[in-house]
C-alpha positions as CSV (number, residue, x, y, z in Angstrom):
1,M,0.0,0.0,0.0
2,E,2.8,2.4,0.9
3,G,4.5,1.8,-2.4
4,S,1.4,2.6,-4.4
5,M,1.0,5.9,-2.4
6,R,4.6,6.8,-3.1
7,E,4.0,6.0,-6.8
8,A,0.9,8.1,-6.9
9,H,2.7,11.0,-5.3
10,S,5.6,10.7,-7.8
11,R,3.1,10.6,-10.7
12,A,1.3,13.7,-9.3
13,Q,4.6,15.6,-9.0
14,L,5.6,14.6,-12.6
15,L,2.2,16.0,-13.8
16,R,2.8,19.2,-11.8
17,L,6.2,19.6,-13.4
18,A,4.7,19.0,-16.9
19,A,2.0,21.6,-16.0
20,V,4.7,24.1,-15.0
21,L,6.3,23.7,-18.4
22,V,2.9,24.1,-20.2
23,V,2.0,27.2,-18.2
24,I,5.4,28.8,-18.8
25,A,5.1,28.1,-22.6
26,A,1.5,29.4,-22.6
27,G,2.5,32.6,-20.8
28,L,5.5,33.3,-23.0
29,A,3.4,32.6,-26.1
30,L,0.6,34.9,-24.8
31,R,3.0,37.8,-24.0
32,R,5.0,37.3,-27.3
33,S,2.2,36.8,-29.7
34,G,-1.0,38.0,-28.0
35,Y,-1.1,41.3,-29.7
36,A,0.0,39.9,-33.0
37,V,-3.2,37.8,-33.1
38,D,-5.3,40.7,-32.0
39,L,-6.1,39.6,-28.5
40,P,-7.3,42.5,-26.3
41,F,-4.8,44.2,-23.9
42,V,-6.7,42.9,-20.9
43,V,-6.3,39.3,-22.1
44,V,-2.6,39.6,-22.8
45,K,-1.7,41.6,-19.7
46,Y,-3.8,39.9,-17.1
47,G,-3.9,36.5,-18.8
48,G,-0.2,36.5,-18.5
49,S,-0.4,37.5,-14.9
50,A,-3.0,34.7,-14.2
51,L,-0.6,32.3,-15.8
52,W,2.3,33.6,-13.7
53,G,0.2,33.0,-10.6
54,A,-0.6,29.5,-11.8
55,M,3.1,28.9,-12.3
56,V,3.9,30.1,-8.7
57,Y,1.2,27.7,-7.4
58,L,2.7,24.7,-9.3
59,L,6.3,25.5,-8.2
60,V,5.2,25.8,-4.6
61,A,3.3,22.5,-5.0
62,L,6.5,20.9,-6.3
63,V,8.3,22.0,-3.2
64,L,5.6,21.3,-0.6
65,G,4.5,18.1,-2.4
66,K,2.2,16.4,0.0
67,S,0.7,19.6,1.7
68,P,-3.0,20.2,1.3
69,R,-3.9,22.3,-1.8
70,A,-5.3,25.1,0.3
71,V,-1.9,25.5,2.1
72,I,-0.1,25.5,-1.3
73,A,-2.6,28.1,-2.6
74,V,-2.1,30.4,0.3
75,M,1.6,30.1,0.2
76,A,1.6,30.7,-3.6
77,L,-0.7,33.8,-3.2
78,F,1.5,35.1,-0.4
79,M,4.6,34.7,-2.6
80,A,3.0,36.3,-5.7
81,I,1.8,39.3,-3.7
82,A,5.2,39.7,-2.1
83,V,6.8,39.8,-5.5
84,E,4.2,42.4,-6.6
85,F,5.0,44.6,-3.6
86,F,8.7,44.1,-4.3
87,R,8.1,46.1,-7.4
88,L,7.8,49.2,-5.2
89,Y,11.5,48.7,-4.1
90,H,14.0,50.4,-6.4
91,T,17.8,50.3,-6.7
92,P,19.8,51.1,-9.8
93,R,20.9,47.4,-10.2
94,L,17.4,46.0,-9.6
95,D,15.9,48.5,-12.0
96,A,18.5,47.6,-14.6
97,F,17.6,43.9,-14.2
98,R,13.9,44.7,-14.5
99,L,14.6,46.2,-17.9
100,T,15.8,42.8,-19.2
101,T,13.4,40.2,-20.5
102,A,14.2,37.8,-17.6
103,G,13.7,40.7,-15.1
104,A,10.4,41.7,-16.6
105,L,9.1,38.1,-16.6
106,L,10.3,37.2,-13.1
107,L,9.8,40.5,-11.2
108,G,7.8,42.7,-13.5
109,R,8.2,46.4,-13.8
110,I,5.2,48.2,-12.5
111,F,3.2,47.7,-9.3
112,S,-0.5,46.9,-9.9
113,L,-3.3,45.8,-7.6
114,W,-5.0,44.3,-10.7
115,N,-2.1,41.9,-11.0
116,M,-2.8,40.6,-7.6
117,L,-6.3,39.8,-8.6
118,A,-5.1,38.0,-11.7
119,Y,-2.6,36.0,-9.6
120,A,-5.4,35.0,-7.3
121,I,-7.5,33.9,-10.2
122,G,-4.7,31.9,-11.8
123,I,-3.9,30.3,-8.5
124,A,-7.5,29.4,-7.8
125,V,-8.0,27.8,-11.3
126,V,-4.8,25.7,-11.1
127,C,-5.6,24.7,-7.5
128,A,-9.0,23.4,-8.7
129,F,-7.4,21.4,-11.4
130,D,-4.2,20.4,-9.6
131,P,-2.9,17.1,-10.9
132,A,-2.4,15.9,-7.3
133,R,-6.0,16.6,-6.2
134,R,-7.6,13.7,-4.5
């Protein structure tokens, strides 16, 4: 019995890892090509933010593995909001990093309360469809 539980956990973690990769690819595609295919600003901007929140949930889920989904979701939301508030902190080196593609994708550039709502939506959706749900 214990072996099958361990196997189920490993399978769930593999599915979460695959989901992280899919979410990252979808977010990059949305941000890179969203306007080119005439998607509205709101879809590109906040869809990307929702996907970013979903990615944070999945990464936290990979680390916390066997924790309840609600705990993972709260931790992910806390981290996403912390990163958003970190946008209010400025140093020349940090601002230079934020101007790079990696900096913009990881930390963002401009503080927005709307981003926090998008993160919460992304986290809630991926939590509801978490591959490890029982």
